Backbone and ligand atoms as CSV (ligand in chain L), in Angstrom:
chain,resi,resn,atom,element,x,y,z
A,1,MET,N,N,0.854,-1.205,0.000
A,1,MET,CA,C,0.000,0.000,0.000
A,1,MET,C,C,0.887,1.252,0.000
A,2,SER,N,N,0.580,2.227,-0.836
A,2,SER,CA,C,1.400,3.439,-0.887
A,2,SER,C,C,1.160,4.291,0.358
A,3,VAL,N,N,2.093,5.203,0.582
A,3,VAL,CA,C,2.011,6.047,1.789
A,3,VAL,C,C,0.705,6.847,1.852
A,4,PRO,N,N,0.283,7.512,0.721
A,4,PRO,CA,C,-0.993,8.257,0.799
A,4,PRO,C,C,-2.173,7.372,1.169
A,5,LEU,N,N,-2.180,6.128,0.661
A,5,LEU,CA,C,-3.294,5.224,0.981
A,5,LEU,C,C,-3.292,4.828,2.459
A,6,VAL,N,N,-2.086,4.622,2.996
A,6,VAL,CA,C,-1.973,4.292,4.429
A,6,VAL,C,C,-2.493,5.458,5.256
A,7,LEU,N,N,-2.083,6.658,4.870
A,7,LEU,CA,C,-2.541,7.847,5.606
A,7,LEU,C,C,-4.062,7.968,5.542
A,8,LEU,N,N,-4.584,7.738,4.331
A,8,LEU,CA,C,-6.034,7.833,4.136
A,8,LEU,C,C,-6.766,6.813,5.018
A,9,ALA,N,N,-6.198,5.589,5.063
A,9,ALA,CA,C,-6.816,4.541,5.890
A,9,ALA,C,C,-6.775,4.932,7.362
A,10,LEU,N,N,-5.653,5.519,7.803
A,10,LEU,CA,C,-5.535,5.926,9.205
A,10,LEU,C,C,-6.542,7.028,9.544
A,11,VAL,N,N,-6.668,7.987,8.621
A,11,VAL,CA,C,-7.634,9.083,8.842
A,11,VAL,C,C,-9.052,8.521,8.913
A,12,ALA,N,N,-9.348,7.574,7.990
A,12,ALA,CA,C,-10.693,6.973,7.979
A,12,ALA,C,C,-10.965,6.242,9.296
A,13,LEU,N,N,-9.942,5.506,9.779
A,13,LEU,CA,C,-10.095,4.791,11.055
A,13,LEU,C,C,-10.322,5.772,12.201
A,14,GLY,N,N,-9.564,6.883,12.158
A,14,GLY,CA,C,-9.713,7.916,13.205
A,14,GLY,C,C,-11.113,8.498,13.202
A,15,VAL,N,N,-11.643,8.764,11.998
A,15,VAL,CA,C,-12.993,9.344,11.886
A,15,VAL,C,C,-14.034,8.355,12.409
A,16,ILE,N,N,-13.883,7.084,11.998
A,16,ILE,CA,C,-14.839,6.061,12.458
A,16,ILE,C,C,-14.781,5.942,13.986
A,17,GLY,N,N,-13.538,5.962,14.519
A,17,GLY,CA,C,-13.364,5.873,15.979
A,17,GLY,C,C,-14.051,7.019,16.685
A,18,ALA,N,N,-13.872,8.240,16.145
A,18,ALA,CA,C,-14.485,9.411,16.771
A,18,ALA,C,C,-16.013,9.312,16.732
A,19,ILE,N,N,-16.532,8.828,15.592
A,19,ILE,CA,C,-17.995,8.696,15.446
A,19,ILE,C,C,-18.544,7.714,16.482
A,20,LEU,N,N,-17.778,6.639,16.735
A,20,LEU,CA,C,-18.225,5.651,17.720
A,20,LEU,C,C,-18.119,6.184,19.149
A,21,MET,N,N,-17.087,7.003,19.399
A,21,MET,CA,C,-16.830,7.457,20.779
A,21,MET,C,C,-17.710,8.634,21.211
A,22,ILE,N,N,-18.047,9.506,20.243
A,22,ILE,CA,C,-18.745,10.749,20.613
A,22,ILE,C,C,-20.041,10.508,21.395
A,23,PRO,N,N,-20.903,9.557,20.977
A,23,PRO,CA,C,-22.137,9.358,21.766
A,23,PRO,C,C,-21.855,8.938,23.207
A,24,VAL,N,N,-20.817,8.115,23.403
A,24,VAL,CA,C,-20.486,7.671,24.763
A,24,VAL,C,C,-19.929,8.844,25.578
A,25,LEU,N,N,-19.083,9.655,24.936
A,25,LEU,CA,C,-18.540,10.834,25.627
A,25,LEU,C,C,-19.669,11.755,26.065
A,26,ARG,N,N,-20.674,11.916,25.198
A,26,ARG,CA,C,-21.809,12.788,25.530
A,26,ARG,C,C,-22.572,12.258,26.738
A,27,VAL,N,N,-22.758,10.950,26.780
A,27,VAL,CA,C,-23.531,10.336,27.874
A,27,VAL,C,C,-22.834,10.540,29.213
A,28,TYR,N,N,-21.507,10.424,29.217
A,28,TYR,CA,C,-20.794,10.396,30.500
A,28,TYR,C,C,-20.115,11.710,30.881
A,29,ARG,N,N,-20.269,12.769,30.087
A,29,ARG,CA,C,-19.636,14.030,30.472
A,29,ARG,C,C,-20.508,14.720,31.535
A,30,GLY,N,N,-19.918,15.689,32.203
A,30,GLY,CA,C,-20.690,16.482,33.168
A,30,GLY,C,C,-20.543,16.002,34.603
A,31,THR,N,N,-20.856,16.910,35.520
A,31,THR,CA,C,-20.776,16.594,36.954
A,31,THR,C,C,-22.079,15.967,37.413
A,32,ARG,N,N,-21.944,14.950,38.260
A,32,ARG,CA,C,-23.128,14.261,38.772
A,32,ARG,C,C,-23.167,14.337,40.289
A,33,LEU,N,N,-24.384,14.351,40.804
A,33,LEU,CA,C,-24.571,14.364,42.255
A,33,LEU,C,C,-25.040,12.975,42.671
A,34,VAL,N,N,-24.249,12.331,43.517
A,34,VAL,CA,C,-24.607,10.988,43.978
A,34,VAL,C,C,-24.618,10.968,45.505
A,35,GLU,N,N,-25.189,9.900,46.060
A,35,GLU,CA,C,-25.105,9.723,47.505
A,35,GLU,C,C,-23.893,8.839,47.776
A,36,CYS,N,N,-22.954,9.377,48.537
A,36,CYS,CA,C,-21.759,8.591,48.847
A,36,CYS,C,C,-22.190,7.386,49.696
A,37,PRO,N,N,-21.931,6.149,49.244
A,37,PRO,CA,C,-22.354,4.977,50.003
A,37,PRO,C,C,-21.740,4.920,51.405
A,38,GLU,N,N,-20.611,5.574,51.594
A,38,GLU,CA,C,-19.935,5.523,52.890
A,38,GLU,C,C,-20.546,6.516,53.891
A,39,THR,N,N,-20.746,7.759,53.455
A,39,THR,CA,C,-21.242,8.793,54.377
A,39,THR,C,C,-22.752,8.995,54.284
A,40,LYS,N,N,-23.361,8.503,53.207
A,40,LYS,CA,C,-24.789,8.738,52.911
A,40,LYS,C,C,-25.069,10.226,52.673
A,41,LEU,N,N,-24.015,10.975,52.357
A,41,LEU,CA,C,-24.157,12.404,52.075
A,41,LEU,C,C,-23.907,12.654,50.585
A,42,PRO,N,N,-24.400,13.817,50.062
A,42,PRO,CA,C,-24.178,14.092,48.641
A,42,PRO,C,C,-22.691,14.243,48.322
A,43,ALA,N,N,-22.311,13.735,47.172
A,43,ALA,CA,C,-20.941,13.913,46.665
A,43,ALA,C,C,-21.037,14.233,45.186
A,44,ALA,N,N,-20.155,15.118,44.717
A,44,ALA,CA,C,-20.140,15.487,43.295
A,44,ALA,C,C,-19.058,14.674,42.601
A,45,VAL,N,N,-19.435,13.958,41.560
A,45,VAL,CA,C,-18.465,13.100,40.871
A,45,VAL,C,C,-18.457,13.370,39.364
A,46,LYS,N,N,-17.328,13.037,38.762
A,46,LYS,CA,C,-17.227,13.075,37.298
A,46,LYS,C,C,-16.768,11.707,36.832
A,47,ILE,N,N,-17.399,11.236,35.769
A,47,ILE,CA,C,-17.039,9.936,35.200
A,47,ILE,C,C,-15.861,10.119,34.243
A,48,ASP,N,N,-14.983,9.133,34.199
A,48,ASP,CA,C,-13.906,9.144,33.216
A,48,ASP,C,C,-14.530,8.808,31.854
A,49,ALA,N,N,-15.000,9.854,31.169
A,49,ALA,CA,C,-15.767,9.657,29.929
A,49,ALA,C,C,-14.899,9.079,28.813
A,50,VAL,N,N,-13.630,9.482,28.761
A,50,VAL,CA,C,-12.746,8.975,27.695
A,50,VAL,C,C,-12.534,7.480,27.871
A,51,ARG,N,N,-12.314,7.058,29.118
A,51,ARG,CA,C,-12.121,5.627,29.390
A,51,ARG,C,C,-13.385,4.850,28.996
A,52,ALA,N,N,-14.544,5.412,29.368
A,52,ALA,CA,C,-15.812,4.750,29.029
A,52,ALA,C,C,-15.963,4.658,27.510
A,53,ALA,N,N,-15.570,5.736,26.806
A,53,ALA,CA,C,-15.722,5.756,25.350
A,53,ALA,C,C,-14.778,4.756,24.684
A,54,LEU,N,N,-13.589,4.576,25.262
A,54,LEU,CA,C,-12.618,3.658,24.660
A,54,LEU,C,C,-13.066,2.208,24.744
A,55,THR,N,N,-13.998,1.909,25.657
A,55,THR,CA,C,-14.466,0.522,25.777
A,55,THR,C,C,-15.268,0.093,24.548
A,56,VAL,N,N,-15.658,1.034,23.674
A,56,VAL,CA,C,-16.402,0.647,22.466
A,56,VAL,C,C,-15.511,-0.154,21.512
A,57,PHE,N,N,-14.173,-0.065,21.727
A,57,PHE,CA,C,-13.252,-0.787,20.835
A,57,PHE,C,C,-12.854,-2.161,21.381
A,58,GLY,N,N,-13.263,-2.477,22.585
A,58,GLY,CA,C,-12.825,-3.743,23.169
A,58,GLY,C,C,-13.989,-4.658,23.497
A,59,ASP,N,N,-13.643,-5.847,23.952
A,59,ASP,CA,C,-14.663,-6.819,24.332
A,59,ASP,C,C,-15.086,-6.666,25.788
A,60,GLU,N,N,-14.297,-5.847,26.538
A,60,GLU,CA,C,-14.589,-5.713,27.968
A,60,GLU,C,C,-15.939,-5.048,28.184
A,61,PRO,N,N,-16.649,-5.473,29.215
A,61,PRO,CA,C,-17.884,-4.771,29.528
A,61,PRO,C,C,-17.563,-3.330,29.939
A,62,SER,N,N,-18.480,-2.442,29.678
A,62,SER,CA,C,-18.250,-1.031,29.965
A,62,SER,C,C,-18.168,-0.801,31.472
A,63,ARG,N,N,-16.970,-0.892,31.994
A,63,ARG,CA,C,-16.773,-0.703,33.436
A,63,ARG,C,C,-16.425,0.755,33.695
A,64,LEU,N,N,-17.328,1.455,34.348
A,64,LEU,CA,C,-17.103,2.878,34.588
A,64,LEU,C,C,-16.111,3.096,35.722
A,65,ARG,N,N,-15.375,4.200,35.605
A,65,ARG,CA,C,-14.505,4.637,36.691
A,65,ARG,C,C,-14.706,6.130,36.886
A,66,LEU,N,N,-14.406,6.608,38.083
A,66,LEU,CA,C,-14.512,8.043,38.339
A,66,LEU,C,C,-13.254,8.758,37.858
A,67,ALA,N,N,-13.443,9.993,37.383
A,67,ALA,CA,C,-12.302,10.846,37.052
A,67,ALA,C,C,-12.083,11.847,38.182
A,68,ASP,N,N,-13.141,12.108,38.955
A,68,ASP,CA,C,-13.020,13.088,40.049
A,68,ASP,C,C,-14.189,12.918,41.023
A,69,CYS,N,N,-13.956,13.302,42.257
A,69,CYS,CA,C,-14.999,13.254,43.284
A,69,CYS,C,C,-14.725,14.364,44.287
A,70,SER,N,N,-15.788,14.956,44.824
A,70,SER,CA,C,-15.603,16.048,45.797
A,70,SER,C,C,-14.957,15.557,47.084
A,71,ARG,N,N,-14.906,14.245,47.293
A,71,ARG,CA,C,-14.264,13.710,48.499
A,71,ARG,C,C,-12.792,13.368,48.254
A,72,TRP,N,N,-12.343,13.556,47.021
A,72,TRP,CA,C,-10.932,13.336,46.716
A,72,TRP,C,C,-10.176,14.602,47.067
A,73,PRO,N,N,-8.868,14.607,47.353
A,73,PRO,CA,C,-8.008,13.418,47.275
A,73,PRO,C,C,-8.048,12.533,48.531
A,74,GLU,N,N,-8.711,12.985,49.597
A,74,GLU,CA,C,-8.679,12.192,50.835
A,74,GLU,C,C,-9.174,10.763,50.601
A,75,LYS,N,N,-10.245,10.616,49.806
A,75,LYS,CA,C,-10.851,9.296,49.619
A,75,LYS,C,C,-10.601,8.739,48.213
A,76,ALA,N,N,-9.481,9.131,47.619
A,76,ALA,CA,C,-9.206,8.711,46.229
A,76,ALA,C,C,-9.107,7.199,46.086
A,77,GLY,N,N,-8.849,6.492,47.156
A,77,GLY,CA,C,-8.696,5.045,47.054
A,77,GLY,C,C,-9.976,4.276,47.345
A,78,CYS,N,N,-11.112,4.935,47.356
A,78,CYS,CA,C,-12.372,4.258,47.715
A,78,CYS,C,C,-12.787,3.279,46.613
A,79,GLY,N,N,-13.765,2.475,46.913
A,79,GLY,CA,C,-14.189,1.440,45.955
A,79,GLY,C,C,-15.091,1.946,44.851
A,80,GLN,N,N,-15.431,3.223,44.879
A,80,GLN,CA,C,-16.274,3.845,43.841
A,80,GLN,C,C,-17.626,3.140,43.694
A,81,GLU,N,N,-18.180,2.706,44.830
A,81,GLU,CA,C,-19.481,2.009,44.775
A,81,GLU,C,C,-20.598,2.917,44.274
A,82,CYS,N,N,-20.405,4.247,44.369
A,82,CYS,CA,C,-21.428,5.184,43.896
A,82,CYS,C,C,-21.689,5.032,42.401
A,83,LEU,N,N,-20.748,4.399,41.677
A,83,LEU,CA,C,-20.935,4.224,40.238
A,83,LEU,C,C,-22.179,3.400,39.923
A,84,GLY,N,N,-22.605,2.585,40.882
A,84,GLY,CA,C,-23.831,1.804,40.681
A,84,GLY,C,C,-25.018,2.730,40.456
A,85,GLU,N,N,-25.052,3.841,41.197
A,85,GLU,CA,C,-26.141,4.818,41.046
A,85,GLU,C,C,-26.098,5.447,39.651
A,86,VAL,N,N,-24.892,5.731,39.172
A,86,VAL,CA,C,-24.743,6.319,37.835
A,86,VAL,C,C,-25.172,5.310,36.761
A,87,GLU,N,N,-24.783,4.047,36.952
A,87,GLU,CA,C,-25.128,3.021,35.966
A,87,GLU,C,C,-26.642,2.791,35.913
A,88,ARG,N,N,-27.297,2.910,37.076
A,88,ARG,CA,C,-28.755,2.684,37.120
A,88,ARG,C,C,-29.505,3.792,36.398
A,89,ASP,N,N,-29.135,5.048,36.674
A,89,ASP,CA,C,-29.853,6.173,36.072
A,89,ASP,C,C,-28.921,7.388,35.994
A,90,GLY,N,N,-28.056,7.367,34.994
A,90,GLY,CA,C,-27.035,8.405,34.862
A,90,GLY,C,C,-27.590,9.787,34.581
A,91,ALA,N,N,-28.763,9.877,33.948
A,91,ALA,CA,C,-29.307,11.193,33.578
A,91,ALA,C,C,-29.890,11.912,34.796
A,92,SER,N,N,-30.522,11.162,35.695
A,92,SER,CA,C,-31.182,11.795,36.842
A,92,SER,C,C,-30.196,12.436,37.807
A,93,CYS,N,N,-28.966,11.916,37.853
A,93,CYS,CA,C,-28.006,12.476,38.814
A,93,CYS,C,C,-27.092,13.518,38.175
A,94,LEU,N,N,-27.327,13.817,36.914
A,94,LEU,CA,C,-26.537,14.850,36.238
A,94,LEU,C,C,-26.922,16.217,36.818
A,95,VAL,N,N,-25.925,16.964,37.280
A,95,VAL,CA,C,-26.213,18.233,37.964
A,95,VAL,C,C,-27.040,19.166,37.087
A,96,ARG,N,N,-26.700,19.256,35.801
A,96,ARG,CA,C,-27.450,20.200,34.963
A,96,ARG,C,C,-28.927,19.787,34.843
A,97,ASN,N,N,-29.207,18.490,34.888
A,97,ASN,CA,C,-30.603,18.044,34.844
A,97,ASN,C,C,-31.312,18.321,36.175
A,98,ILE,N,N,-30.606,18.126,37.289
A,98,ILE,CA,C,-31.188,18.389,38.614
A,98,ILE,C,C,-31.539,19.875,38.740
A,99,VAL,N,N,-30.602,20.725,38.299
A,99,VAL,CA,C,-30.825,22.178,38.381
A,99,VAL,C,C,-31.991,22.592,37.481
A,100,ALA,N,N,-32.001,22.083,36.246
A,100,ALA,CA,C,-33.089,22.428,35.308
A,100,ALA,C,C,-34.444,22.001,35.878
A,101,GLU,N,N,-34.473,20.839,36.499
A,101,GLU,CA,C,-35.726,20.334,37.072
A,101,GLU,C,C,-36.191,21.215,38.236
A,102,TRP,N,N,-35.255,21.705,39.047
A,102,TRP,CA,C,-35.602,22.541,40.192
A,102,TRP,C,C,-36.231,23.867,39.750
A,103,TYR,N,N,-35.696,24.433,38.656
A,103,TYR,CA,C,-36.222,25.721,38.170
A,103,TYR,C,C,-37.557,25.578,37.439
A,104,ARG,N,N,-37.835,24.383,36.933
A,104,ARG,CA,C,-39.000,24.201,36.068
A,104,ARG,C,C,-40.282,24.638,36.783
A,105,GLY,N,N,-40.978,25.606,36.189
A,105,GLY,CA,C,-42.249,26.071,36.739
A,105,GLY,C,C,-42.095,27.065,37.881
A,106,LYS,N,N,-40.858,27.435,38.234
A,106,LYS,CA,C,-40.658,28.390,39.333
A,106,LYS,C,C,-40.600,29.830,38.799
A,107,PHE,N,N,-40.812,30.773,39.717
A,107,PHE,CA,C,-40.866,32.181,39.340
A,107,PHE,C,C,-39.726,32.954,40.009
A,108,CYS,N,N,-39.245,33.982,39.292
A,108,CYS,CA,C,-38.128,34.783,39.788
A,108,CYS,C,C,-38.543,35.535,41.066
A,109,ALA,N,N,-37.654,35.517,42.050
A,109,ALA,CA,C,-37.947,36.169,43.330
A,109,ALA,C,C,-38.019,37.688,43.191
A,110,PHE,N,N,-37.486,38.257,42.102
A,110,PHE,CA,C,-37.488,39.711,41.926
A,110,PHE,C,C,-38.594,40.188,40.988
A,111,CYS,N,N,-38.577,39.717,39.733
A,111,CYS,CA,C,-39.538,40.247,38.751
A,111,CYS,C,C,-40.841,39.448,38.725
A,112,GLY,N,N,-40.853,38.266,39.315
A,112,GLY,CA,C,-42.074,37.468,39.376
A,112,GLY,C,C,-42.376,36.699,38.109
A,113,LYS,N,N,-41.506,36.842,37.090
A,113,LYS,CA,C,-41.740,36.113,35.838
A,113,LYS,C,C,-41.260,34.669,35.987
A,114,GLN,N,N,-41.908,33.787,35.204
A,114,GLN,CA,C,-41.482,32.388,35.245
A,114,GLN,C,C,-40.060,32.265,34.673
A,115,VAL,N,N,-39.227,31.513,35.372
A,115,VAL,CA,C,-37.844,31.325,34.910
A,115,VAL,C,C,-37.871,30.465,33.649
A,116,PRO,N,N,-37.253,30.968,32.551
A,116,PRO,CA,C,-37.261,30.179,31.302
A,116,PRO,C,C,-36.550,28.840,31.490
A,117,GLU,N,N,-36.861,27.892,30.615
A,117,GLU,CA,C,-36.208,26.575,30.639
A,117,GLU,C,C,-34.689,26.771,30.655
A,118,VAL,N,N,-34.042,26.097,31.580
A,118,VAL,CA,C,-32.602,26.300,31.752
A,118,VAL,C,C,-31.824,25.647,30.614
A,119,LYS,N,N,-30.985,26.462,29.973
A,119,LYS,CA,C,-30.060,25.924,28.969
A,119,LYS,C,C,-28.664,26.159,29.526
A,120,TRP,N,N,-27.976,25.059,29.816
A,120,TRP,CA,C,-26.737,25.102,30.595
A,120,TRP,C,C,-25.665,25.964,29.931
A,121,ASN,N,N,-25.654,26.028,28.606
A,121,ASN,CA,C,-24.595,26.779,27.934
A,121,ASN,C,C,-24.992,28.217,27.625
A,122,GLU,N,N,-26.191,28.595,28.003
A,122,GLU,CA,C,-26.613,29.975,27.754
A,122,GLU,C,C,-26.739,30.703,29.083
A,123,HIS,N,N,-27.536,31.778,29.087
A,123,HIS,CA,C,-27.690,32.563,30.309
A,123,HIS,C,C,-28.418,31.754,31.378
A,124,ARG,N,N,-27.658,31.326,32.357
A,124,ARG,CA,C,-28.278,30.509,33.398
A,124,ARG,C,C,-28.940,31.393,34.439
A,125,PRO,N,N,-30.067,30.943,34.978
A,125,PRO,CA,C,-30.652,31.695,36.093
A,125,PRO,C,C,-29.738,31.610,37.310
A,126,ALA,N,N,-30.066,32.370,38.339
A,126,ALA,CA,C,-29.217,32.406,39.529
A,126,ALA,C,C,-30.064,32.099,40.766
A,127,LEU,N,N,-29.488,32.384,41.916
A,127,LEU,CA,C,-30.155,32.076,43.189
A,127,LEU,C,C,-30.137,33.293,44.081
A,128,LEU,N,N,-31.173,33.403,44.907
A,128,LEU,CA,C,-31.195,34.465,45.918
A,128,LEU,C,C,-30.891,33.831,47.270
A,129,ALA,N,N,-29.762,34.224,47.848
A,129,ALA,CA,C,-29.340,33.663,49.136
A,129,ALA,C,C,-30.150,34.286,50.268
A,130,PRO,N,N,-30.192,33.647,51.435
A,130,PRO,CA,C,-30.953,34.194,52.563
A,130,PRO,C,C,-30.496,35.600,52.980
A,131,ASP,N,N,-29.245,35.962,52.685
A,131,ASP,CA,C,-28.753,37.309,53.044
A,131,ASP,C,C,-29.117,38.359,51.997
A,132,GLY,N,N,-29.922,37.986,50.974
A,132,GLY,CA,C,-30.400,38.957,49.990
A,132,GLY,C,C,-29.476,39.161,48.807
A,133,VAL,N,N,-28.382,38.419,48.746
A,133,VAL,CA,C,-27.433,38.561,47.645
A,133,VAL,C,C,-27.689,37.455,46.623
A,134,THR,N,N,-27.641,37.823,45.324
A,134,THR,CA,C,-27.821,36.787,44.303
A,134,THR,C,C,-26.499,36.041,44.092
A,135,VAL,N,N,-26.645,34.775,43.809
A,135,VAL,CA,C,-25.477,33.893,43.693
A,135,VAL,C,C,-25.511,33.219,42.330
A,136,SER,N,N,-24.352,33.209,41.680
A,136,SER,CA,C,-24.239,32.542,40.380
A,136,SER,C,C,-23.936,31.053,40.609
A,137,TRP,N,N,-24.342,30.217,39.634
A,137,TRP,CA,C,-24.107,28.776,39.783
A,137,TRP,C,C,-22.643,28.412,39.842
A,138,LYS,N,N,-21.782,29.261,39.233
A,138,LYS,CA,C,-20.360,28.918,39.261
A,138,LYS,C,C,-19.798,29.035,40.682
A,139,ASP,N,N,-20.529,29.693,41.571
A,139,ASP,CA,C,-20.077,29.824,42.960
A,139,ASP,C,C,-20.725,28.803,43.888
A,140,VAL,N,N,-21.480,27.886,43.326
A,140,VAL,CA,C,-22.153,26.866,44.150
A,140,VAL,C,C,-21.470,25.515,43.941
A,141,LYS,N,N,-21.081,24.898,45.027
A,141,LYS,CA,C,-20.484,23.563,44.903
A,141,LYS,C,C,-21.600,22.552,44.652
A,142,PRO,N,N,-21.463,21.688,43.651
A,142,PRO,CA,C,-22.545,20.737,43.332
A,142,PRO,C,C,-22.978,19.900,44.531
A,143,GLU,N,N,-22.029,19.510,45.389
A,143,GLU,CA,C,-22.399,18.666,46.532
A,143,GLU,C,C,-23.253,19.434,47.545
A,144,GLY,N,N,-23.301,20.774,47.391
A,144,GLY,CA,C,-24.120,21.580,48.301
A,144,GLY,C,C,-25.519,21.846,47.769
A,145,LEU,N,N,-25.843,21.274,46.601
A,145,LEU,CA,C,-27.133,21.550,45.956
A,145,LEU,C,C,-28.356,21.303,46.850
A,146,PRO,N,N,-28.438,20.152,47.530
A,146,PRO,CA,C,-29.644,19.925,48.354
A,146,PRO,C,C,-29.858,21.034,49.375
A,147,ASP,N,N,-28.780,21.513,50.010
A,147,ASP,CA,C,-28.901,22.602,50.983
A,147,ASP,C,C,-29.328,23.890,50.295
A,148,VAL,N,N,-28.702,24.178,49.157
A,148,VAL,CA,C,-29.003,25.411,48.423
A,148,VAL,C,C,-30.473,25.437,48.001
A,149,PHE,N,N,-30.980,24.310,47.534
A,149,PHE,CA,C,-32.370,24.259,47.090
A,149,PHE,C,C,-33.341,24.532,48.237
A,150,SER,N,N,-32.945,24.200,49.443
A,150,SER,CA,C,-33.877,24.396,50.565
A,150,SER,C,C,-33.759,25.786,51.188
A,151,THR,N,N,-32.680,26.514,50.891
A,151,THR,CA,C,-32.486,27.819,51.540
A,151,THR,C,C,-32.523,28.998,50.569
A,152,HIS,N,N,-32.348,28.756,49.269
A,152,HIS,CA,C,-32.269,29.841,48.295
A,152,HIS,C,C,-33.533,29.888,47.422
A,153,LYS,N,N,-33.712,31.039,46.772
A,153,LYS,CA,C,-34.863,31.200,45.875
A,153,LYS,C,C,-34.377,31.401,44.444
A,154,PRO,N,N,-35.218,31.046,43.468
A,154,PRO,CA,C,-34.800,31.225,42.069
A,154,PRO,C,C,-34.797,32.688,41.642
A,155,VAL,N,N,-33.836,33.042,40.826
A,155,VAL,CA,C,-33.737,34.403,40.266
A,155,VAL,C,C,-33.426,34.268,38.780
A,156,CYS,N,N,-34.136,35.024,37.937
A,156,CYS,CA,C,-33.853,34.926,36.499
A,156,CYS,C,C,-32.525,35.616,36.185
A,157,TRP,N,N,-31.992,35.290,35.007
A,157,TRP,CA,C,-30.672,35.813,34.643
A,157,TRP,C,C,-30.685,37.334,34.574
A,158,ASP,N,N,-31.741,37.902,33.994
A,158,ASP,CA,C,-31.818,39.364,33.864
A,158,ASP,C,C,-31.723,40.042,35.233
A,159,CYS,N,N,-32.502,39.549,36.195
A,159,CYS,CA,C,-32.504,40.166,37.525
A,159,CYS,C,C,-31.167,39.947,38.231
A,160,HIS,N,N,-30.539,38.810,37.970
A,160,HIS,CA,C,-29.222,38.552,38.565
A,160,HIS,C,C,-28.219,39.590,38.072
A,161,VAL,N,N,-28.278,39.904,36.773
A,161,VAL,CA,C,-27.354,40.900,36.203
A,161,VAL,C,C,-27.639,42.277,36.806
A,162,VAL,N,N,-28.922,42.647,36.875
A,162,VAL,CA,C,-29.300,43.950,37.447
A,162,VAL,C,C,-28.829,44.026,38.904
A,163,GLN,N,N,-29.049,42.958,39.645
A,163,GLN,CA,C,-28.630,42.927,41.047
A,163,GLN,C,C,-27.134,43.141,41.202
A,164,GLY,N,N,-26.366,42.531,40.282
A,164,GLY,CA,C,-24.916,42.682,40.329
A,164,GLY,C,C,-24.516,44.137,40.135
A,165,VAL,N,N,-25.195,44.815,39.195
A,165,VAL,CA,C,-24.880,46.220,38.927
A,165,VAL,C,C,-25.312,47.082,40.119
A,166,VAL,N,N,-26.506,46.813,40.641
A,166,VAL,CA,C,-27.017,47.585,41.798
A,166,VAL,C,C,-26.038,47.468,42.964
A,167,ARG,N,N,-25.489,46.271,43.132
A,167,ARG,CA,C,-24.593,46.009,44.263
A,167,ARG,C,C,-23.226,46.665,44.058
A,168,GLU,N,N,-22.716,46.552,42.829
A,168,GLU,CA,C,-21.339,46.999,42.594
A,168,GLU,C,C,-21.243,48.455,42.144
A,169,ARG,N,N,-22.264,48.946,41.425
A,169,ARG,CA,C,-22.215,50.333,40.937
A,169,ARG,C,C,-23.521,51.050,41.245
A,170,PRO,N,N,-23.828,51.256,42.532
A,170,PRO,CA,C,-25.087,51.941,42.870
A,170,PRO,C,C,-25.147,53.358,42.308
A,171,ASP,N,N,-23.974,53.935,41.982
A,171,ASP,CA,C,-23.932,55.302,41.452
A,171,ASP,C,C,-24.474,55.394,40.024
A,172,VAL,N,N,-24.480,54.270,39.284
A,172,VAL,CA,C,-24.939,54.334,37.888
A,172,VAL,C,C,-26.332,53.735,37.694
A,173,VAL,N,N,-26.953,53.281,38.769
A,173,VAL,CA,C,-28.263,52.646,38.637
A,173,VAL,C,C,-29.317,53.471,39.362
A,174,THR,N,N,-30.413,53.730,38.638
A,174,THR,CA,C,-31.553,54.394,39.257
A,174,THR,C,C,-32.707,53.404,39.272
A,175,VAL,N,N,-33.113,53.027,40.456
A,175,VAL,CA,C,-34.215,52.085,40.569
A,175,VAL,C,C,-35.505,52.854,40.724
A,176,ARG,N,N,-36.506,52.553,39.852
A,176,ARG,CA,C,-37.787,53.249,39.917
A,176,ARG,C,C,-38.389,53.072,41.310
A,177,PRO,N,N,-39.040,54.151,41.843
A,177,PRO,CA,C,-39.563,54.074,43.218
A,177,PRO,C,C,-40.457,52.863,43.451
A,178,ASP,N,N,-41.310,52.508,42.437
A,178,ASP,CA,C,-42.232,51.392,42.639
A,178,ASP,C,C,-41.516,50.044,42.647
A,179,ARG,N,N,-40.226,50.047,42.342
A,179,ARG,CA,C,-39.477,48.778,42.323
A,179,ARG,C,C,-38.436,48.728,43.436
A,180,LYS,N,N,-38.387,49.803,44.213
A,180,LYS,CA,C,-37.316,49.886,45.205
A,180,LYS,C,C,-37.351,48.712,46.192
A,181,HIS,N,N,-38.573,48.271,46.524
A,181,HIS,CA,C,-38.672,47.190,47.501
A,181,HIS,C,C,-38.012,45.907,46.986
A,182,LEU,N,N,-37.921,45.807,45.654
A,182,LEU,CA,C,-37.327,44.612,45.083
A,182,LEU,C,C,-35.818,44.594,45.220
A,183,TYR,N,N,-35.241,45.800,45.327
A,183,TYR,CA,C,-33.795,45.872,45.300
A,183,TYR,C,C,-33.177,46.316,46.624
A,184,SER,N,N,-33.943,46.254,47.671
A,184,SER,CA,C,-33.389,46.682,48.954
A,184,SER,C,C,-32.984,45.445,49.753
L,1,ZN,ZN,ZN,-36.392,38.234,37.289
């Protein structure tokens, strides 16, 4: 076989491999909230999606492994029994699905409008903490979600942005008198 043909065959194999792996990578990406079998408390875990995807090329059964856990590095040597929960229902424990489900049908604590369906890669809604400050999801640890859901209120993205400006640049924001109660 000539060199160009070998290269072409390798590229074709690479493309086929990627096509086979991508669906598995999609299934196993993202942070998940599980109950740690040892503590019975929430733990945030990530699946080794690349390892899971590579099993499509072998005869081995798809044995999942963790890539990260909120209890690591202290408990990095654990038996990873929580993977059973992921194998049973991997979609339900996906943090982005849990968050989207919590917001579904809820109304913003400031403007009173229904929070739009959460799209994880777009403008995400935020939370209103008990101290009156809005909190972005990037500042919330996934393992703290159950507590956050019981103590915080939903806030739409627009109001979260306005709140940030009101808090940081009160000199450039004029809040209409009839809305002042919302921003105090
Ligand atoms: Zn709002």
